[in-house]
C-alpha positions as CSV (number, residue, x, y, z in Angstrom):
1,M,0.0,0.0,0.0
2,G,3.0,2.3,-0.1
3,N,3.8,4.7,2.7
4,Q,1.2,4.7,5.5
5,R,0.6,7.2,8.2
6,T,-1.5,7.0,11.3
7,I,-4.4,9.5,11.7
8,S,-7.1,9.8,14.2
9,F,-10.6,11.2,14.1
10,R,-13.7,11.2,16.2
11,L,-16.6,8.9,15.4
12,D,-19.9,8.4,17.2
13,E,-20.0,5.3,19.5
14,D,-22.8,3.6,17.6
15,K,-20.8,3.9,14.4
16,I,-17.7,2.4,16.1
17,E,-19.9,-0.5,17.4
18,A,-21.3,-1.1,13.9
19,L,-17.9,-0.9,12.4
20,D,-16.5,-3.4,14.9
21,G,-19.5,-5.7,14.3
22,L,-19.0,-5.6,10.6
23,A,-15.2,-6.2,11.0
24,E,-15.9,-9.3,13.0
25,S,-18.5,-10.6,10.6
26,V,-16.1,-10.3,7.6
27,D,-13.0,-11.4,9.6
28,R,-11.2,-8.1,9.0
29,D,-9.9,-5.5,11.3
30,R,-11.3,-2.1,11.8
31,S,-8.3,-0.5,10.0
32,H,-8.9,-2.6,6.9
33,L,-12.6,-1.5,6.7
34,L,-11.7,2.1,7.3
35,N,-9.1,2.0,4.5
36,E,-11.6,0.4,2.2
37,A,-14.2,3.1,3.1
38,V,-11.8,5.9,2.4
39,N,-10.7,4.4,-0.9
40,N,-14.4,4.0,-2.0
41,Y,-15.1,7.6,-0.9
42,L,-12.2,9.0,-2.8
43,E,-13.1,7.0,-5.9
44,L,-16.7,8.3,-5.7
45,Q,-15.6,11.9,-5.3
46,A,-13.2,11.6,-8.2
47,Y,-16.0,10.2,-10.3
48,H,-18.3,13.1,-9.3
49,V,-15.5,15.7,-10.1
50,S,-15.1,14.1,-13.6
51,L,-18.8,14.3,-14.2
52,I,-18.8,18.0,-13.2
53,E,-15.8,18.7,-15.4
54,E,-17.5,16.9,-18.3
55,G,-20.6,19.0,-17.8
56,L,-18.7,22.2,-17.7
57,K,-16.9,21.3,-20.9
58,A,-20.2,20.5,-22.6
59,V,-21.5,23.9,-21.6
60,K,-18.4,25.7,-22.9
61,E,-18.8,23.8,-26.2
62,G,-22.4,24.8,-26.4
63,R,-23.7,21.2,-25.9
64,I,-26.7,22.1,-23.8
65,L,-30.4,21.5,-23.8
66,E,-33.2,24.0,-23.0
67,I,-35.3,23.1,-20.0
68,A,-38.3,22.4,-22.2
69,E,-36.3,19.7,-24.1
70,V,-35.1,18.1,-20.9
71,R,-38.7,17.9,-19.6
72,A,-39.9,16.5,-22.9
73,R,-37.2,13.8,-22.8
74,I,-38.0,12.9,-19.2
75,T,-41.7,12.7,-20.0
76,K,-41.0,10.4,-23.0
77,L,-38.8,8.1,-20.9
78,S,-41.3,8.0,-18.1
79,R,-44.1,7.1,-20.5
80,A,-42.0,4.4,-22.1
81,R,-41.1,2.9,-18.7
82,H,-44.8,2.8,-17.6
83,A,-45.8,1.3,-21.0
84,K,-43.7,-1.9,-20.3
């Protein structure tokens, strides 16, 4: 995992108990689960940032829809879904 450093932070007691229960049920330690959670969080945030950047690029390039077109597309999708 490369260079690791120890950090600390506060967490509600009920969350610690839930974390410890989960750790026991999957036969992992608390540290492993916290590392996994942080990795998942960072990946999700990076994904969100990429979507935002993609949206900003689309706006700069003029690839946008008027609100009426968005509503029409949503209505069409909704009707198609209910027709199934």
